[in-house]
MDAnalysis code that builds the backbone (N, CA, C; Angstrom):
import MDAnalysis as mda
import numpy as np

u = mda.Universe.empty(594, n_residues=198, atom_resindex=np.repeat(np.arange(198), 3), trajectory=True)
u.add_TopologyAttr("name", ["N", "CA", "C"] * 198)
u.add_TopologyAttr("resid", np.arange(1, 199))
u.add_TopologyAttr("resname", ["GLU", "ASN", "ASP", "GLY", "GLY", "GLY", "GLY", "GLY", "GLY", "GLY", "MET", "GLY", "ALA", "LEU", "CYS", "GLN", "GLY", "ASN", "ALA", "PRO", "LYS", "ALA", "LEU", "ALA", "ILE", "GLY", "VAL", "GLY", "LEU", "MET", "PHE", "VAL", "GLN", "GLN", "LEU", "SER", "GLY", "ILE", "ASN", "ALA", "VAL", "MET", "PHE", "TYR", "CYS", "GLY", "THR", "ILE", "LEU", "GLN", "SER", "VAL", "TYR", "PRO", "ASP", "PRO", "ASP", "ILE", "ALA", "ASN", "LYS", "PHE", "ALA", "VAL", "GLY", "ILE", "GLN", "VAL", "MET", "GLN", "VAL", "ILE", "ILE", "THR", "ALA", "ILE", "SER", "ALA", "PRO", "LEU", "MET", "ASP", "LYS", "ALA", "GLY", "ARG", "ILE", "PRO", "ILE", "LEU", "LEU", "PHE", "ALA", "LEU", "VAL", "GLY", "LEU", "THR", "ILE", "SER", "SER", "ALA", "VAL", "LEU", "SER", "ALA", "TYR", "TYR", "LEU", "LEU", "GLU", "THR", "ASP", "CYS", "TYR", "MET", "ASN", "ALA", "THR", "GLY", "ASP", "LYS", "VAL", "CYS", "PRO", "LYS", "HIS", "PRO", "LEU", "PRO", "ASP", "ILE", "VAL", "ALA", "VAL", "ILE", "ALA", "LEU", "TYR", "SER", "TYR", "VAL", "PHE", "PHE", "PHE", "SER", "SER", "GLY", "LEU", "GLY", "ALA", "ILE", "PRO", "TRP", "PHE", "LEU", "MET", "GLY", "GLU", "ILE", "PHE", "PRO", "ALA", "GLU", "VAL", "LYS", "GLY", "GLN", "ALA", "SER", "SER", "VAL", "ALA", "THR", "ALA", "VAL", "ASN", "TRP", "GLY", "LEU", "SER", "PHE", "VAL", "ILE", "THR", "LYS", "THR", "VAL", "GLY", "GLN", "GLU", "THR", "ALA", "LEU", "PHE", "GLY", "GLY", "GLN"])
u.atoms.positions = np.array([
    [0.853, -1.192, 0.000],
    [0.000, 0.000, 0.000],
    [0.880, 1.229, 0.000],
    [0.524, 2.238, -0.770],
    [1.332, 3.450, -0.879],
    [1.223, 4.251, 0.404],
    [2.376, 4.630, 0.976],
    [2.359, 5.393, 2.217],
    [2.368, 6.897, 1.973],
    [2.262, 7.302, 0.682],
    [2.240, 8.725, 0.380],
    [3.611, 9.335, 0.321],
    [4.645, 8.531, 0.492],
    [6.006, 9.063, 0.523],
    [6.657, 9.096, -0.826],
    [5.948, 8.842, -1.896],
    [6.524, 8.930, -3.229],
    [7.377, 7.743, -3.586],
    [7.255, 6.630, -2.889],
    [8.067, 5.487, -3.264],
    [7.826, 4.304, -2.381],
    [6.622, 4.222, -1.803],
    [6.353, 3.173, -0.847],
    [6.111, 1.825, -1.467],
    [6.007, 1.741, -2.790],
    [5.681, 0.478, -3.416],
    [6.863, -0.438, -3.625],
    [8.066, 0.014, -3.317],
    [9.246, -0.797, -3.543],
    [9.595, -0.895, -5.017],
    [10.657, -1.628, -5.315],
    [11.115, -1.748, -6.697],
    [10.107, -2.494, -7.567],
    [9.265, -3.319, -6.953],
    [8.260, -4.048, -7.704],
    [7.245, -3.135, -8.373],
    [7.089, -1.928, -7.826],
    [6.130, -0.975, -8.394],
    [6.572, -0.496, -9.774],
    [7.834, -0.692, -10.116],
    [8.339, -0.286, -11.432],
    [7.754, -1.146, -12.551],
    [7.125, -2.266, -12.186],
    [6.543, -3.167, -13.184],
    [5.033, -2.991, -13.304],
    [4.501, -1.964, -12.665],
    [3.049, -1.799, -12.644],
    [2.618, -0.525, -13.364],
    [1.440, -0.573, -13.964],
    [0.851, 0.611, -14.580],
    [1.710, 1.209, -15.687],
    [1.861, 2.529, -15.653],
    [2.655, 3.249, -16.651],
    [4.141, 3.311, -16.320],
    [4.513, 2.744, -15.157],
    [5.899, 2.845, -14.713],
    [6.904, 2.207, -15.691],
    [6.637, 1.005, -16.246],
    [7.622, 0.405, -17.159],
    [7.903, 1.269, -18.388],
    [6.847, 1.843, -18.969],
    [7.033, 2.695, -20.151],
    [7.834, 3.944, -19.801],
    [7.489, 4.570, -18.684],
    [8.205, 5.770, -18.255],
    [9.670, 5.448, -17.964],
    [9.903, 4.293, -17.320],
    [11.271, 3.898, -17.000],
    [12.068, 3.635, -18.274],
    [11.435, 3.002, -19.269],
    [12.113, 2.738, -20.539],
    [12.510, 4.041, -21.225],
    [11.621, 5.036, -21.171],
    [11.940, 6.336, -21.774],
    [13.087, 7.004, -21.019],
    [13.010, 6.991, -19.696],
    [14.047, 7.623, -18.882],
    [15.408, 6.976, -19.078],
    [15.438, 5.646, -19.034],
    [16.703, 4.931, -19.226],
    [17.207, 5.114, -20.661],
    [16.277, 5.098, -21.629],
    [16.662, 5.304, -23.027],
    [17.322, 6.651, -23.240],
    [16.770, 7.692, -22.624],
    [17.370, 9.022, -22.736],
    [18.766, 9.061, -22.118],
    [18.949, 8.336, -21.020],
    [20.276, 8.294, -20.392],
    [21.275, 7.557, -21.287],
    [20.808, 6.505, -21.982],
    [21.660, 5.807, -22.940],
    [22.092, 6.762, -24.042],
    [21.130, 7.493, -24.610],
    [21.446, 8.421, -25.701],
    [22.407, 9.497, -25.215],
    [22.144, 10.021, -24.018],
    [23.000, 11.077, -23.483],
    [24.447, 10.608, -23.363],
    [24.643, 9.444, -22.773],
    [26.010, 8.961, -22.556],
    [26.652, 8.435, -23.835],
    [25.858, 7.773, -24.689],
    [26.434, 7.239, -25.920],
    [26.728, 8.333, -26.941],
    [26.309, 9.560, -26.658],
    [26.729, 10.685, -27.501],
    [28.231, 10.910, -27.362],
    [28.815, 10.383, -26.281],
    [30.264, 10.493, -26.079],
    [30.710, 11.747, -25.372],
    [29.803, 12.466, -24.740],
    [30.152, 13.755, -24.149],
    [31.238, 13.647, -23.087],
    [31.180, 12.623, -22.239],
    [32.192, 12.531, -21.183],
    [33.575, 12.253, -21.752],
    [33.641, 11.414, -22.775],
    [34.940, 11.168, -23.416],
    [35.471, 12.452, -24.039],
    [34.583, 13.214, -24.670],
    [35.002, 14.476, -25.295],
    [35.488, 15.457, -24.243],
    [34.751, 15.604, -23.148],
    [35.127, 16.579, -22.127],
    [36.382, 16.152, -21.368],
    [36.500, 14.863, -21.047],
    [37.665, 14.398, -20.304],
    [38.948, 14.484, -21.136],
    [38.811, 14.286, -22.446],
    [39.983, 14.291, -23.327],
    [40.015, 15.521, -24.232],
    [39.298, 16.550, -23.831],
    [39.205, 17.770, -24.630],
    [40.589, 18.368, -24.902],
    [41.427, 18.437, -23.867],
    [42.771, 18.985, -24.030],
    [43.602, 18.180, -25.006],
    [43.487, 16.866, -24.927],
    [44.239, 15.990, -25.827],
    [43.775, 16.158, -27.270],
    [42.458, 16.258, -27.455],
    [41.911, 16.448, -28.804],
    [42.415, 17.751, -29.396],
    [42.342, 18.821, -28.607],
    [42.769, 20.127, -29.103],
    [44.270, 20.182, -29.347],
    [45.032, 19.458, -28.523],
    [46.490, 19.470, -28.717],
    [46.891, 18.671, -29.951],
    [46.018, 17.768, -30.400],
    [46.301, 17.065, -31.651],
    [46.117, 18.001, -32.844],
    [45.372, 19.088, -32.621],
    [45.177, 20.094, -33.669],
    [46.218, 21.201, -33.530],
    [46.391, 21.680, -32.303],
    [47.373, 22.731, -32.007],
    [48.400, 22.169, -31.030],
    [49.565, 21.772, -31.509],
    [50.571, 21.168, -30.626],
    [51.006, 22.077, -29.478],
    [50.887, 23.396, -29.645],
    [51.247, 24.327, -28.574],
    [50.243, 24.168, -27.429],
    [50.695, 23.688, -26.244],
    [49.758, 23.431, -25.144],
    [49.032, 24.678, -24.659],
    [49.664, 25.843, -24.769],
    [49.010, 27.075, -24.326],
    [47.775, 27.377, -25.168],
    [47.911, 27.222, -26.487],
    [46.778, 27.463, -27.382],
    [45.680, 26.430, -27.127],
    [46.083, 25.165, -27.030],
    [45.107, 24.091, -26.795],
    [44.363, 24.300, -25.480],
    [45.072, 24.700, -24.431],
    [44.436, 24.897, -23.129],
    [43.467, 26.073, -23.136],
    [43.805, 27.125, -23.878],
    [42.892, 28.274, -23.967],
    [41.581, 27.865, -24.631],
    [41.684, 27.083, -25.699],
    [40.468, 26.603, -26.358],
    [39.683, 25.678, -25.436],
    [40.403, 24.839, -24.659],
    [39.736, 23.905, -23.743],
    [38.985, 24.652, -22.644],
    [39.594, 25.694, -22.098],
    [38.921, 26.498, -21.072],
    [37.694, 27.185, -21.663],
    [37.828, 27.655, -22.897],
    [36.701, 28.291, -23.572],
    [35.511, 27.361, -23.712],
    [35.778, 26.097, -23.986],
    [34.696, 25.111, -24.112],
    [33.973, 24.936, -22.787],
    [34.734, 24.876, -21.688],
    [34.119, 24.709, -20.367],
    [33.223, 25.900, -20.034],
    [33.709, 27.103, -20.327],
    [32.931, 28.314, -20.049],
    [31.656, 28.319, -20.890],
    [31.788, 27.980, -22.165],
    [30.624, 27.963, -23.051],
    [29.582, 26.961, -22.575],
    [30.033, 25.794, -22.109],
    [29.098, 24.767, -21.654],
    [28.238, 25.284, -20.500],
    [28.859, 25.981, -19.561],
    [28.116, 26.520, -18.416],
    [27.101, 27.564, -18.877],
    [27.542, 28.467, -19.765],
    [26.668, 29.550, -20.225],
    [25.479, 28.999, -21.020],
    [25.748, 28.085, -21.952],
    [24.671, 27.552, -22.794],
    [23.673, 26.750, -21.966],
    [24.146, 25.988, -20.998],
    [23.241, 25.225, -20.142],
    [22.330, 26.161, -19.356],
    [22.900, 27.255, -18.839],
    [22.115, 28.212, -18.065],
    [21.070, 28.907, -18.941],
    [21.440, 29.199, -20.186],
    [20.512, 29.883, -21.085],
    [19.410, 28.942, -21.581],
    [19.785, 27.702, -21.864],
    [18.824, 26.772, -22.471],
    [17.760, 26.293, -21.497],
    [18.083, 26.241, -20.205],
    [17.128, 25.726, -19.217],
    [15.790, 26.471, -19.244],
    [15.757, 27.811, -19.185],
    [14.452, 28.489, -19.225],
    [13.749, 28.407, -20.585],
    [14.525, 28.155, -21.657],
    [13.922, 28.070, -22.989],
    [13.134, 26.782, -23.200],
    [13.412, 25.775, -22.377],
    [12.756, 24.482, -22.555],
    [11.248, 24.575, -22.381],
    [10.809, 25.408, -21.450],
    [9.376, 25.545, -21.221],
    [8.699, 26.301, -22.354],
    [9.421, 27.198, -22.999],
    [8.844, 28.001, -24.078],
    [8.832, 27.245, -25.406],
    [9.960, 26.629, -25.743],
    [10.074, 25.955, -27.049],
    [9.607, 24.515, -27.002],
    [9.619, 23.908, -25.837],
    [9.215, 22.506, -25.716],
    [10.415, 21.578, -25.695],
    [10.275, 20.478, -24.980],
    [11.385, 19.538, -24.804],
    [11.766, 18.848, -26.122],
    [10.767, 18.342, -26.843],
    [11.055, 17.545, -28.040],
    [11.709, 18.365, -29.144],
    [11.213, 19.562, -29.490],
    [11.886, 20.357, -30.537],
    [13.334, 20.679, -30.193],
    [13.588, 21.032, -28.923],
    [14.964, 21.350, -28.528],
    [15.833, 20.107, -28.588],
    [15.279, 18.978, -28.154],
    [16.044, 17.730, -28.174],
    [16.395, 17.326, -29.607],
    [15.443, 17.434, -30.520],
    [15.704, 17.105, -31.929],
    [16.727, 18.058, -32.534],
    [16.605, 19.351, -32.220],
    [17.563, 20.358, -32.674],
    [18.973, 20.001, -32.195],
    [19.077, 19.621, -30.927],
    [20.376, 19.279, -30.351],
    [20.962, 18.018, -30.988],
    [20.124, 17.011, -31.215],
    [20.604, 15.754, -31.790],
    [21.085, 15.930, -33.228],
    [20.365, 16.741, -34.013],
    [20.801, 17.016, -35.389],
    [22.133, 17.765, -35.364],
    [22.234, 18.756, -34.491],
    [23.484, 19.512, -34.374],
    [24.652, 18.651, -33.932],
    [24.397, 17.748, -32.973],
    [25.441, 16.824, -32.515],
    [25.932, 15.939, -33.659],
    [24.999, 15.452, -34.449],
    [25.352, 14.565, -35.562],
    [26.218, 15.293, -36.585],
    [25.820, 16.506, -36.942],
    [26.585, 17.277, -37.931],
    [27.964, 17.638, -37.385],
    [28.028, 18.078, -36.133],
    [29.310, 18.445, -35.521],
    [30.262, 17.256, -35.467],
    [29.725, 16.094, -35.089],
    [30.544, 14.882, -35.018],
    [31.068, 14.495, -36.401],
    [30.210, 14.631, -37.416],
    [30.613, 14.292, -38.786],
    [31.727, 15.207, -39.273],
    [31.619, 16.504, -38.970],
    [32.652, 17.455, -39.399],
    [33.969, 17.169, -38.681],
    [33.904, 16.918, -37.376],
    [35.125, 16.624, -36.626],
    [35.764, 15.327, -37.118],
    [34.932, 14.328, -37.403],
    [35.448, 13.063, -37.947],
    [36.112, 13.286, -39.297],
    [35.481, 14.107, -40.136],
    [36.035, 14.391, -41.462],
    [37.402, 15.053, -41.345],
    [37.555, 15.928, -40.359],
    [38.850, 16.603, -40.168],
    [39.967, 15.578, -39.973],
    [39.701, 14.562, -39.150],
    [40.742, 13.560, -38.884],
    [40.864, 12.544, -40.025],
    [39.765, 12.216, -40.650],
    [39.823, 11.241, -41.743],
    [40.532, 11.789, -42.978],
    [40.522, 13.098, -43.146],
    [41.125, 13.710, -44.332],
    [42.594, 14.076, -44.146],
    [43.194, 13.610, -43.076],
    [44.621, 13.876, -42.867],
    [45.436, 13.282, -44.006],
    [46.433, 14.036, -44.453],
    [47.314, 13.563, -45.534],
    [48.768, 13.814, -45.173],
    [49.654, 13.072, -45.814],
    [51.106, 13.239, -45.629],
    [51.528, 13.100, -44.168],
    [50.873, 12.220, -43.435],
    [51.222, 12.023, -42.027],
    [52.344, 10.990, -41.898],
    [53.131, 11.151, -40.849],
    [54.197, 10.190, -40.578],
    [54.481, 10.171, -39.080],
    [55.180, 9.133, -38.641],
    [55.558, 9.013, -37.233],
    [56.959, 9.563, -37.060],
    [57.145, 10.479, -36.123],
    [58.479, 11.047, -35.909],
    [59.305, 10.143, -35.000],
    [60.489, 10.595, -34.631],
    [61.424, 9.763, -33.862],
    [60.894, 9.402, -32.477],
    [60.023, 10.237, -31.916],
    [59.485, 9.958, -30.582],
    [58.189, 9.161, -30.622],
    [57.778, 8.779, -31.838],
    [56.575, 7.971, -31.981],
    [55.286, 8.751, -32.086],
    [55.395, 10.080, -32.227],
    [54.199, 10.907, -32.366],
    [53.806, 11.017, -33.828],
    [52.492, 11.095, -34.051],
    [51.988, 11.262, -35.412],
    [52.103, 12.724, -35.817],
    [52.736, 12.975, -36.954],
    [52.941, 14.347, -37.435],
    [52.294, 14.489, -38.804],
    [51.450, 15.498, -38.946],
    [50.775, 15.772, -40.219],
    [51.053, 17.223, -40.613],
    [52.151, 17.464, -41.331],
    [52.535, 18.847, -41.640],
    [51.535, 19.594, -42.512],
    [50.759, 18.888, -43.308],
    [49.770, 19.533, -44.171],
    [48.390, 18.943, -43.888],
    [47.384, 19.752, -44.098],
    [46.019, 19.273, -43.895],
    [45.099, 19.964, -44.888],
    [44.213, 19.217, -45.522],
    [43.319, 19.836, -46.513],
    [42.292, 20.792, -45.911],
    [42.031, 20.672, -44.589],
    [41.089, 21.568, -43.918],
    [41.828, 22.463, -42.932],
    [41.404, 23.708, -42.777],
    [42.031, 24.587, -41.773],
    [41.834, 24.015, -40.369],
    [42.798, 24.230, -39.491],
    [42.707, 23.698, -38.131],
    [41.494, 24.234, -37.376],
    [41.081, 25.451, -37.703],
    [39.946, 26.042, -36.997],
    [38.660, 25.257, -37.238],
    [38.606, 24.471, -38.313],
    [37.419, 23.641, -38.586],
    [37.218, 22.642, -37.448],
    [38.297, 22.028, -36.986],
    [38.198, 21.062, -35.886],
    [37.739, 21.744, -34.608],
    [38.259, 22.942, -34.360],
    [37.881, 23.673, -33.147],
    [36.404, 24.056, -33.192],
    [35.949, 24.568, -34.334],
    [34.540, 24.950, -34.477],
    [33.637, 23.723, -34.308],
    [34.042, 22.594, -34.888],
    [33.241, 21.369, -34.768],
    [33.160, 20.913, -33.314],
    [34.272, 21.020, -32.592],
    [34.291, 20.604, -31.183],
    [33.432, 21.537, -30.332],
    [33.566, 22.836, -30.567],
    [32.735, 23.810, -29.849],
    [31.250, 23.593, -30.171],
    [30.952, 23.338, -31.444],
    [29.565, 23.109, -31.850],
    [28.996, 21.870, -31.177],
    [29.806, 20.832, -31.099],
    [29.387, 19.583, -30.459],
    [28.962, 19.852, -29.014],
    [29.810, 20.565, -28.269],
    [29.509, 20.856, -26.865],
    [28.318, 21.811, -26.763],
    [28.228, 22.770, -27.688],
    [27.105, 23.701, -27.704],
    [25.781, 22.948, -27.848],
    [25.706, 22.069, -28.842],
    [24.457, 21.354, -29.086],
    [24.130, 20.386, -27.948],
    [25.151, 19.751, -27.387],
    [24.895, 18.869, -26.253],
    [24.331, 19.667, -25.087],
    [24.972, 20.780, -24.769],
    [24.558, 21.589, -23.620],
    [23.176, 22.194, -23.813],
    [22.810, 22.478, -25.057],
    [21.530, 23.126, -25.314],
    [20.344, 22.171, -25.199],
    [20.585, 20.871, -25.239],
    [19.458, 19.956, -25.182],
    [19.714, 18.664, -24.435],
    [20.603, 17.868, -24.955],
    [20.788, 16.517, -24.426],
    [21.409, 16.507, -23.033],
    [22.095, 17.582, -22.674],
    [22.718, 17.620, -21.351],
    [21.714, 17.725, -20.218],
    [20.691, 18.561, -20.407],
    [19.762, 18.829, -19.311],
    [18.408, 18.143, -19.453],
    [17.920, 17.996, -20.675],
    [16.543, 17.502, -20.874],
    [16.274, 16.136, -20.236],
    [17.169, 15.144, -20.370],
    [16.876, 13.859, -19.712],
    [16.648, 13.996, -18.212],
    [17.391, 14.894, -17.567],
    [17.226, 15.074, -16.118],
    [15.907, 15.783, -15.815],
    [15.539, 16.766, -16.637],
    [14.244, 17.434, -16.457],
    [13.093, 16.444, -16.618],
    [13.187, 15.604, -17.658],
    [12.094, 14.687, -17.969],
    [11.884, 13.631, -16.892],
    [12.954, 13.282, -16.188],
    [12.795, 12.278, -15.135],
    [11.781, 12.725, -14.094],
    [11.787, 14.006, -13.787],
    [10.846, 14.515, -12.795],
    [9.433, 14.662, -13.330],
    [9.284, 14.570, -14.658],
    [7.980, 14.810, -15.275],
    [7.265, 13.531, -15.733],
    [8.036, 12.526, -16.140],
    [7.405, 11.341, -16.727],
    [7.198, 10.207, -15.741],
    [7.951, 10.178, -14.638],
    [7.805, 9.069, -13.699],
    [6.599, 9.288, -12.799],
    [5.739, 8.265, -12.652],
    [4.616, 8.381, -11.720],
    [5.124, 8.692, -10.311],
    [4.371, 9.472, -9.582],
    [4.819, 9.934, -8.262],
    [5.191, 8.784, -7.334],
    [4.422, 7.676, -7.413],
    [4.656, 6.578, -6.461],
    [5.954, 5.809, -6.718],
    [6.554, 5.987, -7.914],
    [7.811, 5.278, -8.197],
    [8.915, 6.244, -8.607],
    [8.703, 7.528, -8.401],
    [9.677, 8.528, -8.866],
    [11.061, 8.293, -8.269],
    [11.100, 7.974, -6.989],
    [12.391, 7.751, -6.334],
    [13.120, 6.545, -6.896],
    [12.408, 5.412, -7.019],
    [13.041, 4.194, -7.524],
    [13.446, 4.337, -8.993],
    [12.543, 4.891, -9.804],
    [12.819, 5.028, -11.240],
    [13.978, 5.990, -11.487],
    [14.008, 7.084, -10.742],
    [15.110, 8.042, -10.888],
    [16.438, 7.409, -10.490],
    [16.405, 6.580, -9.468],
    [17.627, 5.894, -9.024],
    [18.155, 4.947, -10.096],
    [17.235, 4.198, -10.721],
    [17.636, 3.266, -11.779],
    [18.224, 4.024, -12.968],
    [17.529, 5.080, -13.415],
    [18.005, 5.854, -14.563],
    [19.358, 6.509, -14.280],
    [19.527, 7.029, -13.073],
    [20.795, 7.668, -12.699],
    [21.919, 6.641, -12.639],
    [21.613, 5.450, -12.103],
    [22.624, 4.388, -12.041],
    [23.066, 3.981, -13.446],
    [22.110, 3.893, -14.372],
    [22.441, 3.572, -15.764],
    [23.331, 4.663, -16.348],
    [22.988, 5.924, -16.081],
    [23.760, 7.050, -16.600],
    [25.214, 6.984, -16.144],
    [25.411, 6.857, -14.856],
    [26.785, 6.865, -14.329],
    [27.530, 5.577, -14.655],
    [26.791, 4.465, -14.742],
    [27.444, 3.222, -15.167],
    [27.979, 3.322, -16.580],
    [27.165, 3.880, -17.485],
    [27.614, 4.080, -18.858],
    [28.763, 5.080, -18.930],
    [28.683, 6.128, -18.115],
    [29.756, 7.122, -18.079],
    [31.086, 6.467, -17.719],
    [31.045, 5.574, -16.724],
    [32.266, 4.871, -16.310],
    [32.807, 3.985, -17.425],
    [31.912, 3.196, -18.038],
    [32.335, 2.262, -19.082],
    [32.930, 3.006, -20.275],
    [32.252, 4.068, -20.712],
    [32.718, 4.810, -21.882],
    [34.059, 5.490, -21.602],
    [34.173, 6.125, -20.447],
    [35.419, 6.805, -20.108],
    [36.557, 5.808, -19.938],
    [36.251, 4.652, -19.365],
    [37.276, 3.638, -19.109],
    [37.774, 3.003, -20.405],
    [36.906, 2.916, -21.415],
    [37.271, 2.191, -22.636],
    [37.638, 3.100, -23.809],
    [37.614, 4.423, -23.610],
    [37.863, 5.320, -24.741],
    [39.264, 5.114, -25.324],
    [40.236, 4.761, -24.467],
    [41.586, 4.516, -24.963],
    [41.634, 3.327, -25.904],
    [40.976, 2.236, -25.507],
    [40.929, 1.044, -26.362],
    [40.176, 1.314, -27.651],
    [39.093, 2.085, -27.558],
    [38.323, 2.413, -28.756],
    [39.137, 3.267, -29.722],
    [39.900, 4.202, -29.178],
    [40.759, 5.049, -30.019],
    [41.785, 4.201, -30.738],
    [42.418, 3.274, -30.006],
    [43.424, 2.405, -30.608],
    [42.800, 1.499, -31.668],
    [41.558, 1.057, -31.403],
    [40.870, 0.175, -32.343],
    [40.675, 0.854, -33.700],
    [40.429, 2.160, -33.673],
    [40.197, 2.897, -34.909],
    [41.459, 3.563, -35.446],
    [42.609, 3.128, -34.914],
    [43.885, 3.601, -35.459],
    [44.405, 4.872, -34.855],
    [43.804, 5.327, -33.737],
    [44.295, 6.536, -33.067],
    [45.375, 6.211, -32.088],
    [45.746, 7.264, -31.340],
    [46.806, 7.069, -30.351],
    [46.343, 7.521, -28.979],
])
């Protein structure tokens, strides 16, 4: 019997009524959020930028700029969600993420005349695309993530879960989120090596 505390039904209540559908949506959004690769991008942001600009000072300035932009865009996008709606913003963000990822991938795939120097580092003296293309793509990626996919899944958890299972369902979705974050961050090195990176 529900004690009015917002979670008195135990974990078994997640299998009743509308709870399974809501939980599937919540967990699905957490999968999409983490599989977008945002944590790998943010944790290795300096390394990515230094592969474009070997000067660590330049790379670090761009990396700090990304962190500042992420905070600002998240703060601005939060009040817009009620006006524009969750789904339009989420679709806008996902399309932007896809395009940004494609451009950044193209920058690395189009490398030419690369060789390994004496210290084992990959050196590409010429590139068919300007280096700023990679920076813009990386900034765009974080911009689009912050504008939608970063916050919306967390907002929706409070809106779609039935009150009697909100605590349990939120716990499950959050556990999935952080579990995926750990797995992706832990394996990004192996994934990079698998695709021929360093």
